[in-house]
Wavefront OBJ file of the C-alpha trace (Angstrom):
o trace
v 0.000 0.000 0.000
v 1.296 3.417 -0.946
v 1.586 6.148 1.663
v 0.990 8.777 -0.984
v -2.323 9.346 -2.635
v -2.547 11.076 -5.939
v -5.566 13.295 -6.307
v -7.427 12.480 -9.483
v -7.660 15.411 -11.886
v -11.175 16.726 -12.148
v -12.826 16.367 -15.519
v -14.671 19.516 -16.528
v -15.710 18.237 -19.970
v -16.685 14.977 -21.591
v -14.431 13.680 -24.357
v -17.020 14.859 -26.892
v -17.036 18.365 -25.389
v -13.221 18.504 -25.377
v -13.241 17.534 -29.055
v -15.838 20.253 -29.817
v -13.738 22.895 -28.062
v -10.505 21.841 -29.763
v -12.311 21.795 -33.109
v -13.631 25.323 -32.476
v -10.090 26.536 -31.719
v -8.696 24.860 -34.852
v -11.434 26.307 -37.083
v -11.043 29.803 -35.622
v -7.274 29.751 -36.057
v -7.552 28.578 -39.680
v -8.963 32.004 -40.548
v -6.411 34.171 -38.739
v -2.818 34.599 -37.662
v -4.184 35.068 -34.140
v -3.974 32.474 -31.381
v -6.671 31.333 -28.950
v -6.065 29.366 -25.761
v -8.395 28.076 -23.046
v -7.536 27.711 -19.355
v -10.037 26.025 -17.031
v -9.810 25.515 -13.266
v -12.154 24.977 -10.330
v -11.592 28.130 -8.324
v -10.184 31.568 -9.052
v -7.421 32.576 -6.629
v -8.089 36.265 -7.278
v -11.103 38.459 -6.601
v -11.119 39.586 -10.222
v -11.010 36.887 -12.897
v -9.308 39.318 -15.306
v -6.327 39.522 -12.937
v -6.106 35.717 -12.859
v -6.429 35.573 -16.650
v -3.588 38.108 -16.974
v -1.395 36.006 -14.669
v -2.079 32.825 -16.665
v -1.619 34.680 -19.960
v 1.894 35.626 -18.872
v 2.666 32.159 -17.438
v 1.661 30.561 -20.749
v 4.000 33.013 -22.527
v 1.199 34.247 -24.754
v 2.916 37.584 -25.344
v 5.345 35.829 -27.664
v 3.192 35.920 -30.791
v 4.682 38.012 -33.587
v 1.656 40.313 -33.915
v 0.737 40.235 -30.206
v -2.657 38.792 -31.120
v -3.019 35.936 -28.648
v -6.245 35.629 -26.674
v -6.884 33.638 -23.501
v -10.299 32.458 -22.390
v -10.255 31.837 -18.637
v -12.952 29.907 -16.749
v -13.188 29.134 -13.002
v -16.024 26.590 -12.998
v -16.929 26.366 -9.287
v -16.634 30.114 -8.748
v -18.759 30.885 -11.834
v -16.139 33.329 -13.086
v -14.760 33.892 -16.543
v -12.565 36.390 -18.345
v -11.143 36.939 -21.780
v -7.701 38.497 -21.960
v -6.230 39.631 -25.255
v -2.664 40.694 -25.976
v -2.007 44.313 -26.899
v -2.307 43.807 -30.675
v -5.897 42.548 -30.580
v -6.870 44.490 -27.445
v -6.058 47.789 -29.181
v -8.426 46.791 -31.992
v -11.449 45.521 -30.031
v -11.149 47.161 -26.580
v -12.247 46.118 -23.109
v -15.977 46.338 -23.827
v -15.631 43.604 -26.470
v -14.041 41.188 -23.980
v -16.699 42.005 -21.377
v -19.490 41.359 -23.900
v -17.964 37.959 -24.750
v -17.825 37.027 -21.066
v -21.462 38.085 -20.629
v -22.520 35.818 -23.498
v -20.548 32.918 -22.028
v -22.134 33.427 -18.609
v -25.621 33.069 -20.092
v -24.640 29.607 -21.348
v -22.966 28.745 -18.045
v -26.142 29.567 -16.081
v -27.896 26.868 -18.094
v -25.047 24.382 -17.473
v -23.837 24.663 -21.092
v -20.174 25.266 -20.352
v -18.725 23.816 -23.561
v -21.294 25.535 -25.776
v -20.578 28.923 -24.201
v -16.861 28.460 -24.647
v -17.261 27.356 -28.275
v -19.421 30.391 -29.070
v -16.814 32.657 -27.477
v -14.019 30.980 -29.459
v -16.006 31.443 -32.674
v -16.665 35.124 -31.941
v -13.034 35.818 -31.064
v -11.985 33.964 -34.206
v -14.133 36.321 -36.288
v -12.582 39.398 -34.645
v -9.084 38.005 -35.111
v -9.873 37.159 -38.742
v -11.062 40.714 -39.363
v -8.001 42.384 -37.848
v -5.388 39.662 -38.436
v -6.437 37.641 -41.502
v -4.800 34.344 -42.333
v -1.828 34.534 -44.709
v -0.621 31.141 -45.917
v 2.807 32.550 -46.756
v 3.561 33.744 -43.232
v 1.194 32.011 -40.814
v 2.369 29.402 -38.349
v 0.784 28.020 -35.203
v 2.695 29.994 -32.579
v 1.003 28.571 -29.464
v -0.315 25.111 -28.520
v -4.038 24.577 -29.069
v -4.750 22.145 -26.227
v -7.006 23.018 -23.300
v -4.957 23.880 -20.219
v -6.410 22.644 -16.940
v -5.603 24.073 -13.526
v -6.765 22.669 -10.203
l 1 2 3 4 5 6 7 8 9 10 11 12 13 14 15 16 17 18 19 20 21 22 23 24 25 26 27 28 29 30 31 32 33 34 35 36 37 38 39 40 41 42 43 44 45 46 47 48 49 50 51 52 53 54 55 56 57 58 59 60 61 62 63 64 65 66 67 68 69 70 71 72 73 74 75 76 77 78 79 80 81 82 83 84 85 86 87 88 89 90 91 92 93 94 95 96 97 98 99 100 101 102 103 104 105 106 107 108 109 110 111 112 113 114 115 116 117 118 119 120 121 122 123 124 125 126 127 128 129 130 131 132 133 134 135 136 137 138 139 140 141 142 143 144 145 146 147 148 149 150 151 152 153
C-alpha cells in the first residue's frame, strides 16, 4: 500500500465536449494569424477573474506571438467566473468592452449548465474578430502557441 495518494484530476468536460472545443479553436485559427487558448480551473485565486487571466496569460508566454494577437479564455467553474484576456495587438483593436461582452454571453450559457457551448461560441466570436483584424496569410502564418485546453486545479 502506498503512503501517498494522488488526487485524481477533475474532468470539466466529456471527451465529446473537449473535441468540440478543440475543433472550435482549430477552425477559428484557420482564418487568422491570431492564437486562442483556453484555461479552465475549479476556483479563481483572485477576486477579479481578469487579474487571474492576466497572470495565466503571462505564465503561458502568450505575449510571444509576432503580432501580439493571442487571446486567452479563462474559466473558473466552481466560482462561476470567466474572463477573456487579449494581448495588446488585438486588445487595441477591439477594446475592453468587447471582452466584457464575450464574457457576458458565455455566462448566459454557463447559467444553463452549457459550459462547452458557451466556450465554443466565445471561441467562434473571437476567431471572427481576429480574422477581421489579423487575416490568415498562408505565406507567413504558423501556429505559434499550442491549441490544447490547459487545466488548472
